[in-house]
C-alpha positions in Angstrom: -2.7 13.5 12.0 0.2 12.8 10.6 1.7 15.4 8.1 4.2 14.0 6.1 6.9 16.3 4.7 6.6 16.0 1.2 4.2 17.2 -1.8 2.6 14.6 -3.8 1.7 17.2 -6.3 5.2 17.1 -7.1 7.0 15.0 -10.1 8.1 11.2 -8.4 10.8 9.4 -9.4 11.3 6.2 -8.3 15.2 5.1 -8.3 15.5 1.3 -9.0 19.6 1.9 -9.9 21.3 -0.1 -6.8 20.1 -2.9 -4.6 17.0 -0.7 -2.6 14.3 1.5 -4.1 14.0 5.3 -3.4 11.2 7.2 -3.7 11.9 10.9 -5.0 9.5 14.1 -4.8 10.0 17.4 -4.4 13.2 17.8 -2.9 12.9 14.7 -0.1 13.9 10.5 -0.7 12.2 7.9 1.3 14.3 4.4 0.4 13.5 1.3 1.2 16.8 -0.6 1.8 17.7 -4.5 1.9 18.9 -6.0 5.2 20.2 -9.1 5.9 17.3 -10.6 7.1 14.1 -7.7 6.3 13.8 -4.5 4.8 14.8 -0.8 6.0 12.5 2.5 5.7 14.2 5.4 5.5 13.9 9.0 4.5 15.8 12.3 4.6 12.9 15.0 6.8 13.6 13.2 10.4 16.7 10.9 12.0 14.2 8.2 12.7 14.5 4.7 10.3 12.4 1.8 11.1 13.8 -2.1 10.3 11.8 -4.5 9.7 13.7 -8.2 9.9 12.1 -11.5 9.4 14.0 -15.1 10.3 12.4 -18.2 10.7 10.8 -17.9 14.0 10.0 -14.5 14.4 9.5 -11.4 13.1 11.4 -8.7 14.7 10.9 -4.6 13.8 12.3 -1.3 15.4 13.2 2.6 15.4 16.5 3.7 15.5 18.0 7.2 15.3 21.2 8.4 14.0 22.4 9.8 17.2 21.1 7.1 19.3 20.5 3.5 19.1 17.1 3.9 20.3 14.6 6.7 20.2 12.5 4.7 23.7 9.6 2.9 21.8 11.9 -0.6 22.9 12.8 -3.1 20.1 9.5 -5.6 19.5 9.8 -9.3 18.7 6.6 -11.6 17.9 6.0 -14.6 16.3 4.8 -14.7 12.2 1.1 -15.9 13.5 0.9 -12.6 16.2 2.3 -10.4 13.1 -0.3 -11.8 10.9 -2.7 -11.1 13.9 -1.5 -7.5 13.8 -2.0 -6.7 10.1 -6.1 -8.2 10.4 -6.5 -6.2 13.5 -5.4 -2.9 11.8 -7.6 -4.0 8.7 -10.2 -4.5 11.0 -10.0 -1.5 13.0 -10.7 0.5 9.1 -13.7 -1.5 8.2 -14.8 -4.5 10.9 -15.9 -7.5 8.6 -18.9 -9.2 7.6 -20.4 -12.4 6.9 -19.7 -13.3 2.5 -23.5 -14.7 2.8 -24.1 -10.9 3.7 -22.8 -9.5 1.1 -24.7 -8.8 -2.6 -21.1 -9.7 -4.9 -21.0 -11.9 -8.1 -17.6 -10.9 -9.1 -14.7 -9.0 -7.9 -11.7 -7.9 -9.8 -8.0 -9.5 -9.2 -5.6 -6.6 -10.3 -3.0 -6.7 -12.9 -0.1 -4.6 -11.8 2.2 -5.4 -15.0 -1.2 -4.0 -16.8 -1.6 -1.2 -15.1 2.3 -0.3 -15.4 2.2 -0.8 -19.2 -1.3 1.6 -19.5 0.8 4.2 -17.6 3.1 4.2 -19.6 1.3 4.5 -22.7 -0.5 7.7 -21.0 3.0 8.8 -20.8 2.1 9.1 -16.7 5.5 6.6 -15.9 8.4 7.0 -17.5 11.4 5.0 -17.8 14.6 6.2 -17.1 18.3 4.4 -17.3 17.9 4.2 -13.1 14.4 4.1 -12.4 10.6 5.1 -13.1 9.6 9.0 -12.9 6.0 9.5 -12.6 4.4 12.8 -14.0 2.6 14.6 -12.2 1.0 16.8 -14.6 -0.1 14.3 -16.8 -1.0 11.8 -13.9 -3.8 14.8 -13.3 -4.9 15.4 -16.7 -5.3 11.6 -16.9 -7.4 11.7 -13.7 -9.7 13.9 -15.0 -9.8 12.2 -18.6 -10.8 9.2 -16.9 -13.6 10.9 -14.0 -15.5 13.0 -17.6 -15.4 9.6 -19.9 -16.9 6.6 -17.8 -17.0 4.6 -21.1 -12.6 5.2 -21.3 -12.4 4.4 -17.2 -14.6 1.4 -17.9 -12.3 -0.1 -20.6 -9.5 0.9 -18.1 -10.9 -1.3 -15.6 -11.3 -4.3 -18.3 -7.8 -4.0 -19.1 -6.1 -4.2 -15.3 -9.0 -6.0 -14.0 -9.3 -9.8 -14.0 -12.2 -10.8 -13.0 -13.2 -13.4 -10.0 -15.6 -15.4 -8.7 -17.0 -13.7 -5.7 -16.8 -17.3 -4.4 -13.9 -18.4 -5.6 -12.5 -15.2 -4.3 -13.3 -15.6 -0.7 -12.1 -19.4 -0.6 -8.9 -19.4 1.4 -7.2 -21.8 -1.1 -7.4 -18.6 -3.5 -4.1 -17.9 -2.0 -5.4 -13.7 -2.3 -6.4 -11.6 0.6 -7.0 -8.7 -1.2 -9.4 -8.0 -4.5 -11.3 -4.8 -6.0 -15.0 -3.7 -6.8 -15.1 -0.2 -9.3 -18.3 0.7 -9.4 -19.3 4.2 -11.9 -18.0 6.8 -9.1 -16.2 5.0 -6.5 -13.8 1.5 -6.3 -14.5 -0.6 -3.3 -11.2 -2.8 -2.1 -11.9 -6.0 -0.4 -10.1 -7.7 2.1 -11.0 -11.6 3.2 -10.6 -12.9 5.9 -10.6 -16.5 7.4 -14.2 -18.5 8.1 -15.5 -16.5 5.1 -15.5 -12.5 6.7 -15.0 -9.9 4.2 -14.1 -6.2 4.5 -15.4 -3.3 2.2 -13.7 -0.1 2.6 -14.0 2.6 -0.2 -10.1 2.9 -1.5 -10.3 6.5 -0.8 -11.1 5.7 3.2 -8.7 3.0 3.3 -6.0 5.7 2.0 -7.1 8.5 4.4 -7.3 6.4 7.6 -3.7 4.8 7.3 -3.0 7.1 10.1 -5.9 7.3 12.3 -6.4 3.3 12.5 -5.5 1.0 15.3 -4.5 -2.2 16.0 -1.1 -2.9 14.4 2.4 -1.9 16.3 4.2 -2.2 13.1 1.8 0.0 11.3 2.5 2.7 14.3 5.8 2.4 14.2 6.5 3.1 10.6 4.1 6.2 10.3 6.2 7.3 13.6 9.1 7.0 11.5 7.9 8.9 8.6 6.2 11.4 10.7 8.4 15.5 11.0 10.1 15.5 14.4 
Protein backbone atom coordinates (compact mmCIF):
# COMPACT_ATOMS: atom_id res chain seq x y z
CA UNK A 1 0.00 0.00 0.00
CA UNK A 2 1.19 3.52 -0.77
CA UNK A 3 1.54 5.63 2.40
CA UNK A 4 1.61 9.33 1.66
CA UNK A 5 3.81 11.60 3.71
CA UNK A 6 1.17 14.13 4.73
CA UNK A 7 -1.32 14.17 7.58
CA UNK A 8 -4.94 14.44 6.47
CA UNK A 9 -5.79 15.25 10.09
CA UNK A 10 -4.27 18.70 9.70
CA UNK A 11 -5.83 21.89 8.41
CA UNK A 12 -5.70 22.08 4.61
CA UNK A 13 -5.03 25.30 2.74
CA UNK A 14 -5.83 25.52 -0.96
CA UNK A 15 -3.57 28.25 -2.33
CA UNK A 16 -4.92 29.67 -5.59
CA UNK A 17 -2.54 32.62 -5.79
CA UNK A 18 -0.71 32.51 -9.11
CA UNK A 19 -1.40 30.29 -12.11
CA UNK A 20 -1.45 26.93 -10.31
CA UNK A 21 -3.06 25.44 -7.21
CA UNK A 22 -1.08 24.37 -4.14
CA UNK A 23 -2.53 22.17 -1.38
CA UNK A 24 -0.70 22.81 1.91
CA UNK A 25 -1.10 20.56 4.97
CA UNK A 26 1.08 20.00 8.02
CA UNK A 27 4.19 21.44 6.37
CA UNK A 28 3.79 19.53 3.10
CA UNK A 29 2.75 20.93 -0.27
CA UNK A 30 1.16 19.26 -3.31
CA UNK A 31 1.10 21.51 -6.36
CA UNK A 32 -0.83 21.38 -9.63
CA UNK A 33 0.87 23.64 -12.16
CA UNK A 34 -0.30 24.35 -15.72
CA UNK A 35 2.20 23.67 -18.49
CA UNK A 36 2.24 24.72 -22.13
CA UNK A 37 -0.05 21.86 -23.10
CA UNK A 38 -1.08 20.06 -19.92
CA UNK A 39 -0.52 19.86 -16.18
CA UNK A 40 2.32 19.00 -13.81
CA UNK A 41 1.75 17.42 -10.37
CA UNK A 42 4.58 18.39 -8.01
CA UNK A 43 5.18 17.66 -4.32
CA UNK A 44 7.91 18.60 -1.85
CA UNK A 45 8.38 15.23 -0.12
CA UNK A 46 10.18 13.45 -2.96
CA UNK A 47 11.89 14.41 -6.20
CA UNK A 48 9.52 12.70 -8.63
CA UNK A 49 7.25 14.88 -10.74
CA UNK A 50 4.39 13.74 -12.94
CA UNK A 51 3.39 15.58 -16.10
CA UNK A 52 0.23 15.05 -18.13
CA UNK A 53 0.17 16.84 -21.50
CA UNK A 54 -2.48 17.05 -24.20
CA UNK A 55 -2.32 17.90 -27.85
CA UNK A 56 -4.65 17.35 -30.80
CA UNK A 57 -3.37 13.87 -31.56
CA UNK A 58 -2.28 12.28 -28.29
CA UNK A 59 -1.97 12.39 -24.53
CA UNK A 60 1.54 12.25 -23.10
CA UNK A 61 2.54 11.51 -19.51
CA UNK A 62 5.80 10.82 -17.72
CA UNK A 63 7.66 10.95 -14.42
CA UNK A 64 10.89 12.92 -14.05
CA UNK A 65 13.33 13.38 -11.17
CA UNK A 66 15.08 16.56 -10.17
CA UNK A 67 18.50 14.90 -10.48
CA UNK A 68 17.94 13.22 -13.85
CA UNK A 69 15.77 13.40 -16.92
CA UNK A 70 13.93 10.17 -16.11
CA UNK A 71 13.54 7.64 -13.32
CA UNK A 72 13.68 4.76 -15.80
CA UNK A 73 9.92 4.30 -16.04
CA UNK A 74 9.90 5.75 -19.54
CA UNK A 75 7.69 8.33 -21.17
CA UNK A 76 4.32 7.13 -22.41
CA UNK A 77 2.18 8.54 -25.18
CA UNK A 78 -1.32 7.35 -26.11
CA UNK A 79 -4.12 8.32 -28.43
CA UNK A 80 -7.05 10.10 -26.71
CA UNK A 81 -9.32 7.09 -27.17
CA UNK A 82 -6.70 4.83 -25.56
CA UNK A 83 -6.46 7.23 -22.62
CA UNK A 84 -10.23 7.03 -22.12
CA UNK A 85 -9.99 3.23 -22.27
CA UNK A 86 -7.29 3.30 -19.56
CA UNK A 87 -9.46 5.35 -17.22
CA UNK A 88 -12.44 3.07 -17.86
CA UNK A 89 -10.16 0.11 -17.13
CA UNK A 90 -9.17 1.67 -13.82
CA UNK A 91 -12.81 2.14 -12.79
CA UNK A 92 -13.69 -1.38 -13.94
CA UNK A 93 -10.91 -2.80 -11.74
CA UNK A 94 -12.57 -1.23 -8.67
CA UNK A 95 -15.97 -2.71 -9.41
CA UNK A 96 -17.02 -4.42 -12.70
CA UNK A 97 -19.97 -2.76 -14.43
CA UNK A 98 -23.29 -4.55 -14.77
CA UNK A 99 -26.20 -3.98 -17.17
CA UNK A 100 -28.27 -1.02 -16.01
CA UNK A 101 -31.49 -3.04 -16.20
CA UNK A 102 -30.16 -5.24 -13.36
CA UNK A 103 -30.05 -2.25 -10.99
CA UNK A 104 -32.98 -1.00 -8.94
CA UNK A 105 -32.53 2.78 -9.14
CA UNK A 106 -35.25 5.24 -10.01
CA UNK A 107 -33.49 8.52 -9.22
CA UNK A 108 -29.81 9.34 -8.65
CA UNK A 109 -28.05 12.60 -7.73
CA UNK A 110 -25.95 15.00 -9.73
CA UNK A 111 -23.56 16.84 -7.40
CA UNK A 112 -23.66 20.64 -7.28
CA UNK A 113 -20.09 21.68 -6.41
CA UNK A 114 -21.00 25.32 -5.89
CA UNK A 115 -23.64 24.36 -3.32
CA UNK A 116 -21.15 22.02 -1.62
CA UNK A 117 -18.68 24.87 -1.18
CA UNK A 118 -21.42 27.24 0.00
CA UNK A 119 -22.56 24.71 2.62
CA UNK A 120 -19.03 24.14 3.90
CA UNK A 121 -18.51 27.88 4.01
CA UNK A 122 -21.68 28.26 6.09
CA UNK A 123 -20.33 25.68 8.56
CA UNK A 124 -16.89 27.39 8.73
CA UNK A 125 -15.20 24.29 7.30
CA UNK A 126 -14.07 26.16 4.20
CA UNK A 127 -12.76 29.65 4.76
CA UNK A 128 -11.82 32.13 2.03
CA UNK A 129 -8.42 33.81 2.46
CA UNK A 130 -6.58 36.46 0.47
CA UNK A 131 -4.73 33.84 -1.57
CA UNK A 132 -6.98 30.78 -1.57
CA UNK A 133 -9.13 28.52 0.60
CA UNK A 134 -8.39 27.04 4.03
CA UNK A 135 -10.08 23.84 5.23
CA UNK A 136 -10.42 23.77 9.02
CA UNK A 137 -9.80 20.23 10.33
CA UNK A 138 -11.52 20.73 13.70
CA UNK A 139 -14.68 22.14 12.12
CA UNK A 140 -14.61 19.43 9.45
CA UNK A 141 -14.52 16.66 12.06
CA UNK A 142 -17.21 18.38 14.12
CA UNK A 143 -19.50 18.68 11.11
CA UNK A 144 -19.02 14.99 10.27
CA UNK A 145 -19.96 13.97 13.81
CA UNK A 146 -22.98 16.29 13.77
CA UNK A 147 -24.31 14.87 10.49
CA UNK A 148 -23.71 11.27 11.60
CA UNK A 149 -25.78 11.90 14.74
CA UNK A 150 -28.55 13.86 12.98
CA UNK A 151 -29.97 11.93 10.01
CA UNK A 152 -32.55 14.67 9.33
CA UNK A 153 -29.78 17.25 8.87
CA UNK A 154 -27.90 14.86 6.61
CA UNK A 155 -31.03 14.50 4.51
CA UNK A 156 -31.31 18.28 4.22
CA UNK A 157 -27.69 18.41 3.07
CA UNK A 158 -28.34 15.83 0.34
CA UNK A 159 -31.37 17.81 -0.82
CA UNK A 160 -29.24 20.93 -1.06
CA UNK A 161 -26.18 19.59 -2.87
CA UNK A 162 -27.68 16.82 -5.04
CA UNK A 163 -29.97 17.48 -7.98
CA UNK A 164 -32.29 14.51 -8.66
CA UNK A 165 -31.86 12.89 -12.06
CA UNK A 166 -34.00 10.01 -13.36
CA UNK A 167 -31.82 6.92 -13.63
CA UNK A 168 -32.80 6.40 -17.27
CA UNK A 169 -31.61 9.93 -18.04
CA UNK A 170 -28.35 9.42 -16.11
CA UNK A 171 -27.35 6.34 -18.14
CA UNK A 172 -28.19 7.99 -21.46
CA UNK A 173 -24.89 8.75 -23.28
CA UNK A 174 -26.42 12.06 -24.36
CA UNK A 175 -26.52 13.24 -20.74
CA UNK A 176 -22.87 14.26 -21.05
CA UNK A 177 -22.04 13.08 -17.51
CA UNK A 178 -20.62 9.81 -16.23
CA UNK A 179 -20.57 10.10 -12.41
CA UNK A 180 -23.62 10.25 -10.13
CA UNK A 181 -24.26 9.73 -6.42
CA UNK A 182 -26.85 7.68 -4.53
CA UNK A 183 -26.94 8.36 -0.77
CA UNK A 184 -28.52 6.04 1.78
CA UNK A 185 -28.87 6.39 5.54
CA UNK A 186 -25.36 5.06 6.22
CA UNK A 187 -23.40 5.06 2.96
CA UNK A 188 -22.96 6.97 -0.30
CA UNK A 189 -22.71 5.02 -3.55
CA UNK A 190 -20.89 6.38 -6.58
CA UNK A 191 -22.28 5.37 -9.96
CA UNK A 192 -19.93 5.30 -12.96
CA UNK A 193 -21.82 4.98 -16.24
CA UNK A 194 -20.30 3.14 -19.21
CA UNK A 195 -21.33 2.91 -22.87
CA UNK A 196 -24.11 0.51 -23.83
CA UNK A 197 -25.96 1.10 -20.53
CA UNK A 198 -23.49 -0.55 -18.14
CA UNK A 199 -22.93 0.89 -14.67
CA UNK A 200 -20.41 0.37 -11.85
CA UNK A 201 -21.81 0.98 -8.36
CA UNK A 202 -19.10 1.56 -5.74
CA UNK A 203 -19.32 2.72 -2.11
CA UNK A 204 -17.56 6.10 -1.99
CA UNK A 205 -15.21 5.03 0.81
CA UNK A 206 -14.21 1.90 -1.10
CA UNK A 207 -13.44 3.89 -4.24
CA UNK A 208 -11.09 6.12 -2.24
CA UNK A 209 -9.43 3.30 -0.27
CA UNK A 210 -8.68 1.27 -3.41
CA UNK A 211 -7.14 4.13 -5.36
CA UNK A 212 -3.60 2.83 -4.87
CA UNK A 213 -4.47 -0.85 -5.40
CA UNK A 214 -6.69 -0.80 -8.47
CA UNK A 215 -5.15 -1.61 -11.84
CA UNK A 216 -6.05 -0.97 -15.43
CA UNK A 217 -4.40 2.44 -15.98
CA UNK A 218 -0.76 3.35 -16.45
CA UNK A 219 -1.72 6.99 -15.92
CA UNK A 220 -3.02 6.29 -12.40
CA UNK A 221 0.08 4.20 -11.69
CA UNK A 222 2.36 7.04 -12.82
CA UNK A 223 0.55 9.57 -10.63
CA UNK A 224 0.64 7.35 -7.53
CA UNK A 225 4.35 6.56 -7.95
CA UNK A 226 5.14 10.26 -8.34
CA UNK A 227 3.40 10.97 -5.01
CA UNK A 228 4.77 8.05 -2.99
CA UNK A 229 7.75 8.34 -0.60
CA UNK A 230 11.22 7.69 -2.00
